[in-house]
C-alpha positions, 0 to 999 in steps of 0.5 A: 955842722950843727947836727940837723940830719942827726936830729931827723934820724933820731926823731924817726927812731924815737917815733918808731920806738916810743910812738906817742907816749910823750902825749899820754896824760896817764902814767902806765901801770908799772911794777916796782921792778919795771920802775927800777928798770926805768930809773936805771935807764935814766941813770945810764942816759938812755936805753931805748929797748927796755924803756920802749917796751914799758912806755911805747904807745900808738907806735906808727909802722915804719912805712908810715914815715916819709923821710925826704932828702935831696941826693941819692947819696944822702938818702942812702946814708939816711937808710944806713943810719936808720937800720943801724939804730932800728935794725930790720924796722929801719929798712921799711922807713920810706927814706928817699929823695923827692924824685925817687919817692914821686917815681914810686907814686907815679908808677902806681898812679900815673895812668890817671893822667893818661901816661903808661905806668911803664913811662920812660924817664928822660935824662938831660941828653935825651931831653936835649935830643928832643929839643933839637928835634923841636927846634928843627920843626919850628925852624929855629937856629940852634946857635941862636936858641941853644937846646941846653939853654931852652932846657934850662928855661923850661925847667925854671918854668916847671919849677914855678908850675907854669904851663907853656901858655902861662909862661908865654903870657908872663913873659910879655914881649920878651922874644927869647922867652916867648919863643921858649914857650913855643918850644916848651909846648912842642917838647911836652907834646913829644914827651907825652906822645912817647909816654916819657917824662923828664926830671922836672915832670916827676915832681910836677906830675905828682903835684897834678895827680894829687890836685886833680885826684883827691882820692889818690892824695888821701891814699898817700896821706894815710900812708905817709902819716909822718913827713920829715924833710932834710935840707928844707932850704933847698926845696923849690915850689913844686917840692914845697907843694908836694909836702903841703898837699901830703901834710894838709890832712894830719899836719905831722910835718917836721923839717930841718934846714938852714936859711943861711945855707940857701945857695941853690936859687939858681936851680929853683930853690925858694928861700920863702919855703923855710922862712914862711914855715911858721906861717904855713904851720902856726902850731909849729915848734921851732928848735934852733941848733946853734952849737956847731961841731964842724968849725972852730971859733974864728971861722964861726965868728967870721961867718956870723959877722958876714951872714948877719948882713942878710936882710931875710933870715931867721936870727941865730948865732953859731957857737962852738966848744972847740975854741978859737982855733987858727 
Protein backbone atom coordinates (compact mmCIF):
# COMPACT_ATOMS: atom_id res chain seq x y z
CA UNK A 1 0.00 0.00 0.00
CA UNK A 2 2.90 2.40 -0.55
CA UNK A 3 2.47 3.06 -4.28
CA UNK A 4 5.04 0.69 -5.79
CA UNK A 5 3.04 -0.11 -8.92
CA UNK A 6 2.16 3.56 -9.35
CA UNK A 7 5.88 4.39 -9.32
CA UNK A 8 6.51 1.84 -12.07
CA UNK A 9 3.66 3.21 -14.20
CA UNK A 10 4.76 6.83 -13.75
CA UNK A 11 8.33 5.89 -14.59
CA UNK A 12 7.23 4.30 -17.87
CA UNK A 13 5.09 7.35 -18.67
CA UNK A 14 7.84 9.86 -17.92
CA UNK A 15 10.42 7.84 -19.83
CA UNK A 16 8.22 7.87 -22.92
CA UNK A 17 7.29 11.56 -22.50
CA UNK A 18 10.69 13.01 -21.62
CA UNK A 19 13.26 10.36 -22.60
CA UNK A 20 16.71 11.14 -21.21
CA UNK A 21 16.20 14.88 -20.78
CA UNK A 22 17.22 14.71 -17.09
CA UNK A 23 20.68 13.49 -18.17
CA UNK A 24 21.31 16.40 -20.55
CA UNK A 25 24.12 18.65 -19.44
CA UNK A 26 23.10 21.62 -21.55
CA UNK A 27 19.85 23.55 -21.19
CA UNK A 28 17.88 23.58 -24.47
CA UNK A 29 17.55 26.97 -26.15
CA UNK A 30 14.09 28.28 -25.31
CA UNK A 31 12.29 31.52 -26.02
CA UNK A 32 10.94 33.65 -23.18
CA UNK A 33 7.46 32.47 -24.10
CA UNK A 34 8.57 28.83 -23.77
CA UNK A 35 10.22 29.57 -20.41
CA UNK A 36 6.94 31.12 -19.36
CA UNK A 37 5.13 27.89 -20.24
CA UNK A 38 7.61 25.91 -18.10
CA UNK A 39 7.20 28.32 -15.19
CA UNK A 40 3.45 27.81 -15.39
CA UNK A 41 3.97 24.04 -15.47
CA UNK A 42 6.06 24.30 -12.31
CA UNK A 43 3.44 26.49 -10.63
CA UNK A 44 0.66 24.04 -11.57
CA UNK A 45 2.66 21.09 -10.26
CA UNK A 46 2.94 19.34 -13.61
CA UNK A 47 1.79 19.59 -17.21
CA UNK A 48 3.39 16.72 -19.04
CA UNK A 49 2.40 17.52 -22.62
CA UNK A 50 3.70 21.08 -22.79
CA UNK A 51 6.87 20.35 -20.80
CA UNK A 52 7.64 17.24 -22.86
CA UNK A 53 7.38 19.15 -26.14
CA UNK A 54 10.03 21.58 -24.91
CA UNK A 55 12.36 19.29 -22.95
CA UNK A 56 12.20 15.73 -24.34
CA UNK A 57 15.46 14.15 -25.52
CA UNK A 58 16.22 10.70 -26.93
CA UNK A 59 12.76 9.35 -26.19
CA UNK A 60 12.56 5.55 -26.44
CA UNK A 61 9.72 4.01 -28.40
CA UNK A 62 6.96 2.28 -26.40
CA UNK A 63 8.01 -1.16 -27.65
CA UNK A 64 11.48 -0.62 -26.15
CA UNK A 65 9.90 -0.89 -22.69
CA UNK A 66 9.19 -4.26 -21.07
CA UNK A 67 7.02 -3.92 -17.95
CA UNK A 68 6.61 -7.27 -16.20
CA UNK A 69 4.14 -8.26 -13.52
CA UNK A 70 2.80 -11.58 -12.23
CA UNK A 71 -0.87 -12.10 -12.95
CA UNK A 72 -2.92 -11.54 -16.10
CA UNK A 73 -5.20 -9.27 -14.08
CA UNK A 74 -2.28 -7.11 -12.91
CA UNK A 75 -0.86 -6.95 -16.46
CA UNK A 76 -4.28 -5.86 -17.75
CA UNK A 77 -4.47 -3.11 -15.13
CA UNK A 78 -0.95 -2.02 -16.04
CA UNK A 79 -1.93 -1.66 -19.70
CA UNK A 80 -5.14 0.20 -18.82
CA UNK A 81 -3.35 2.69 -16.58
CA UNK A 82 -0.61 3.29 -19.16
CA UNK A 83 -3.18 3.93 -21.89
CA UNK A 84 -5.05 6.32 -19.60
CA UNK A 85 -1.81 8.29 -19.10
CA UNK A 86 -0.33 8.02 -22.59
CA UNK A 87 -3.21 7.34 -24.97
CA UNK A 88 -2.37 5.26 -28.04
CA UNK A 89 1.34 5.27 -27.17
CA UNK A 90 0.56 3.34 -23.98
CA UNK A 91 -0.98 0.54 -26.04
CA UNK A 92 2.40 -0.34 -27.57
CA UNK A 93 4.26 -0.81 -24.27
CA UNK A 94 5.12 -4.45 -23.62
CA UNK A 95 3.16 -4.79 -20.38
CA UNK A 96 2.91 -8.51 -19.71
CA UNK A 97 3.40 -11.38 -17.30
CA UNK A 98 6.68 -13.29 -17.40
CA UNK A 99 4.87 -16.18 -19.03
CA UNK A 100 3.04 -14.21 -21.73
CA UNK A 101 6.23 -12.30 -22.65
CA UNK A 102 8.18 -15.55 -22.92
CA UNK A 103 5.45 -17.27 -24.96
CA UNK A 104 5.72 -14.47 -27.55
CA UNK A 105 9.49 -14.94 -27.73
CA UNK A 106 9.20 -18.72 -28.01
CA UNK A 107 6.58 -18.54 -30.78
CA UNK A 108 9.18 -16.70 -32.86
CA UNK A 109 12.36 -18.49 -31.79
CA UNK A 110 11.67 -21.97 -30.34
CA UNK A 111 12.49 -23.82 -33.57
CA UNK A 112 16.16 -23.26 -32.66
CA UNK A 113 15.56 -25.64 -29.72
CA UNK A 114 13.95 -28.30 -31.90
CA UNK A 115 10.29 -27.54 -31.17
CA UNK A 116 7.63 -26.46 -33.64
CA UNK A 117 6.59 -22.81 -33.43
CA UNK A 118 3.02 -24.10 -33.13
CA UNK A 119 3.91 -25.88 -29.85
CA UNK A 120 1.07 -26.70 -27.47
CA UNK A 121 0.98 -25.35 -23.91
CA UNK A 122 -0.18 -27.98 -21.41
CA UNK A 123 -2.20 -26.91 -18.40
CA UNK A 124 -2.13 -28.78 -15.07
CA UNK A 125 -4.76 -31.32 -16.16
CA UNK A 126 -2.79 -32.12 -19.33
CA UNK A 127 0.43 -32.52 -17.32
CA UNK A 128 -1.24 -34.83 -14.77
CA UNK A 129 -2.59 -36.98 -17.62
CA UNK A 130 0.91 -37.33 -19.12
CA UNK A 131 2.39 -38.12 -15.71
CA UNK A 132 -0.16 -40.89 -15.21
CA UNK A 133 1.05 -42.40 -18.48
CA UNK A 134 4.66 -42.09 -17.28
CA UNK A 135 3.89 -43.79 -13.97
CA UNK A 136 2.13 -46.62 -15.77
CA UNK A 137 5.04 -47.18 -18.17
CA UNK A 138 7.51 -47.15 -15.26
CA UNK A 139 5.27 -49.57 -13.31
CA UNK A 140 4.90 -47.17 -10.40
CA UNK A 141 1.83 -47.13 -8.13
CA UNK A 142 -0.16 -43.86 -8.35
CA UNK A 143 -1.15 -44.25 -4.69
CA UNK A 144 2.49 -44.23 -3.66
CA UNK A 145 3.61 -41.67 -6.25
CA UNK A 146 0.75 -39.21 -6.75
CA UNK A 147 0.83 -37.58 -10.23
CA UNK A 148 0.12 -34.16 -8.66
CA UNK A 149 2.92 -34.63 -6.13
CA UNK A 150 5.26 -35.66 -8.96
CA UNK A 151 4.27 -32.56 -10.90
CA UNK A 152 5.07 -30.38 -7.86
CA UNK A 153 8.52 -31.94 -7.47
CA UNK A 154 9.27 -31.57 -11.19
CA UNK A 155 8.10 -27.94 -11.07
CA UNK A 156 10.47 -27.21 -8.17
CA UNK A 157 13.33 -28.80 -10.10
CA UNK A 158 12.59 -26.63 -13.15
CA UNK A 159 12.49 -23.50 -10.99
CA UNK A 160 16.06 -24.35 -9.94
CA UNK A 161 17.20 -25.19 -13.52
CA UNK A 162 17.76 -28.84 -12.62
CA UNK A 163 17.70 -31.42 -15.41
CA UNK A 164 16.47 -34.92 -14.49
CA UNK A 165 20.09 -36.12 -14.24
CA UNK A 166 21.09 -33.17 -12.03
CA UNK A 167 18.03 -33.67 -9.85
CA UNK A 168 18.84 -37.35 -9.34
CA UNK A 169 22.44 -36.49 -8.46
CA UNK A 170 21.42 -33.76 -6.00
CA UNK A 171 18.95 -35.93 -4.12
CA UNK A 172 21.47 -38.54 -3.03
CA UNK A 173 19.72 -41.60 -1.56
CA UNK A 174 16.27 -40.01 -1.26
CA UNK A 175 14.09 -42.69 -2.88
CA UNK A 176 11.12 -40.41 -3.59
CA UNK A 177 13.20 -37.80 -5.41
CA UNK A 178 15.37 -40.33 -7.26
CA UNK A 179 12.17 -41.93 -8.52
CA UNK A 180 10.73 -38.49 -9.37
CA UNK A 181 13.86 -37.80 -11.46
CA UNK A 182 13.12 -40.89 -13.60
CA UNK A 183 9.49 -39.77 -13.98
CA UNK A 184 10.73 -36.25 -14.85
CA UNK A 185 12.91 -37.62 -17.68
CA UNK A 186 10.06 -39.65 -19.18
CA UNK A 187 7.66 -36.73 -18.78
CA UNK A 188 10.01 -34.39 -20.67
CA UNK A 189 10.51 -36.97 -23.43
CA UNK A 190 6.75 -37.20 -23.91
CA UNK A 191 6.32 -33.42 -23.96
CA UNK A 192 9.06 -33.00 -26.54
CA UNK A 193 7.66 -35.79 -28.73
CA UNK A 194 4.30 -33.97 -28.74
CA UNK A 195 6.00 -30.57 -29.31
CA UNK A 196 4.37 -29.44 -26.07
CA UNK A 197 5.56 -27.39 -23.11
CA UNK A 198 4.19 -26.98 -19.61
CA UNK A 199 3.90 -23.77 -17.64
CA UNK A 200 7.41 -24.05 -16.15
CA UNK A 201 8.99 -24.87 -19.52
CA UNK A 202 7.86 -21.50 -20.89
CA UNK A 203 10.38 -19.71 -18.66
CA UNK A 204 12.99 -22.47 -18.66
CA UNK A 205 13.14 -22.78 -22.46
CA UNK A 206 13.40 -19.01 -22.88
CA UNK A 207 16.44 -19.02 -20.57
CA UNK A 208 17.97 -21.91 -22.54
CA UNK A 209 17.28 -20.08 -25.80
CA UNK A 210 19.05 -16.95 -24.57
CA UNK A 211 21.98 -18.92 -23.13
CA UNK A 212 22.54 -21.11 -26.18
CA UNK A 213 21.88 -18.55 -28.94
CA UNK A 214 23.63 -15.22 -28.24
CA UNK A 215 22.28 -13.68 -31.46
CA UNK A 216 18.70 -14.27 -30.27
CA UNK A 217 19.53 -12.77 -26.87
CA UNK A 218 21.08 -9.70 -28.51
CA UNK A 219 17.97 -9.23 -30.66
CA UNK A 220 15.75 -9.00 -27.56
CA UNK A 221 18.24 -6.88 -25.62
CA UNK A 222 18.01 -4.31 -28.41
CA UNK A 223 14.23 -4.53 -28.44
CA UNK A 224 13.72 -4.35 -24.64
CA UNK A 225 16.04 -1.49 -23.73
CA UNK A 226 14.20 -0.64 -20.51
CA UNK A 227 13.10 -3.44 -18.19
CA UNK A 228 10.80 -2.90 -15.21
CA UNK A 229 9.52 -5.62 -12.90
CA UNK A 230 6.68 -5.36 -10.39
CA UNK A 231 6.47 -7.55 -7.24
CA UNK A 232 10.14 -8.50 -7.63
CA UNK A 233 10.11 -10.38 -4.31
CA UNK A 234 7.92 -13.03 -6.00
CA UNK A 235 10.42 -13.94 -8.75
CA UNK A 236 11.97 -17.40 -8.85
CA UNK A 237 15.49 -18.19 -10.09
CA UNK A 238 14.35 -18.86 -13.66
CA UNK A 239 12.54 -15.51 -13.87
CA UNK A 240 15.55 -13.85 -12.26
CA UNK A 241 17.73 -15.34 -15.01
CA UNK A 242 15.46 -13.87 -17.72
CA UNK A 243 15.86 -10.33 -16.33
CA UNK A 244 19.60 -10.82 -15.75
CA UNK A 245 20.21 -12.00 -19.31
CA UNK A 246 18.13 -9.24 -20.91
CA UNK A 247 19.58 -6.46 -18.75
CA UNK A 248 23.22 -7.57 -18.88
CA UNK A 249 23.99 -5.44 -21.95
CA UNK A 250 22.33 -2.09 -21.23
CA UNK A 251 21.73 -2.49 -17.44
CA UNK A 252 18.55 -0.42 -17.71
CA UNK A 253 16.57 -2.35 -15.13
CA UNK A 254 14.26 -1.10 -12.42
CA UNK A 255 12.34 -3.30 -10.00
CA UNK A 256 9.77 -2.59 -7.33
CA UNK A 257 8.95 -4.95 -4.52
CA UNK A 258 8.95 -5.54 -0.78
CA UNK A 259 11.02 -8.31 0.80
CA UNK A 260 8.64 -8.17 3.80
CA UNK A 261 5.82 -9.29 1.48
CA UNK A 262 7.64 -12.38 0.21
CA UNK A 263 5.18 -15.19 0.97
CA UNK A 264 5.54 -17.44 -2.09
CA UNK A 265 8.68 -19.47 -1.33
CA UNK A 266 6.47 -22.58 -1.49
CA UNK A 267 5.99 -21.95 -5.22
CA UNK A 268 9.60 -21.10 -5.97
CA UNK A 269 9.93 -17.39 -5.10
CA UNK A 270 13.51 -16.68 -4.04
CA UNK A 271 14.00 -13.83 -1.56
CA UNK A 272 17.67 -13.53 -2.57
CA UNK A 273 16.59 -11.94 -5.85
CA UNK A 274 15.47 -8.72 -4.18
CA UNK A 275 17.88 -8.79 -1.22
CA UNK A 276 20.91 -9.08 -3.52
CA UNK A 277 19.76 -6.65 -6.21
CA UNK A 278 22.41 -4.06 -5.25
CA UNK A 279 25.09 -6.76 -5.42
CA UNK A 280 24.01 -7.58 -8.98
CA UNK A 281 23.80 -3.88 -9.90
CA UNK A 282 26.22 -1.88 -7.70
CA UNK A 283 25.25 1.31 -9.56
CA UNK A 284 21.58 0.91 -8.58
CA UNK A 285 19.78 3.70 -6.77
CA UNK A 286 17.47 2.51 -3.99
CA UNK A 287 14.36 4.53 -3.14
CA UNK A 288 12.33 3.51 -0.09
CA UNK A 289 8.56 4.02 -0.23
CA UNK A 290 7.74 4.05 3.47
CA UNK A 291 4.50 6.04 3.54
CA UNK A 292 1.57 3.63 3.51
CA UNK A 293 -1.78 4.74 2.08
CA UNK A 294 -3.78 1.60 2.85
CA UNK A 295 -3.62 1.01 6.61
CA UNK A 296 -3.98 3.03 9.80
CA UNK A 297 -1.24 3.58 12.39
CA UNK A 298 -2.11 0.82 14.85
CA UNK A 299 -2.01 -1.79 12.08
CA UNK A 300 1.33 -0.51 10.77
CA UNK A 301 2.88 -0.35 14.24
CA UNK A 302 1.89 -3.96 14.90
CA UNK A 303 3.18 -5.05 11.48
CA UNK A 304 6.46 -3.15 11.94
CA UNK A 305 7.00 -4.75 15.35
CA UNK A 306 6.45 -8.27 14.02
CA UNK A 307 8.41 -8.01 10.77
CA UNK A 308 11.39 -6.36 12.51
CA UNK A 309 12.23 -9.83 13.89
CA UNK A 310 13.11 -11.14 10.43
CA UNK A 311 16.85 -11.71 10.17
CA UNK A 312 17.15 -11.14 6.40
CA UNK A 313 15.38 -7.99 5.28
CA UNK A 314 15.96 -4.47 4.03
CA UNK A 315 15.46 -2.00 6.86
CA UNK A 316 12.31 0.11 6.51
CA UNK A 317 9.55 1.43 8.72
CA UNK A 318 6.10 2.12 7.33
CA UNK A 319 4.17 5.16 8.50
CA UNK A 320 0.85 6.73 7.63
CA UNK A 321 -0.78 10.14 7.67
CA UNK A 322 -4.13 8.50 8.48
CA UNK A 323 -3.79 8.53 12.29
CA UNK A 324 -3.81 5.57 14.65
CA UNK A 325 -7.31 4.31 13.84
CA UNK A 326 -9.10 1.62 15.82
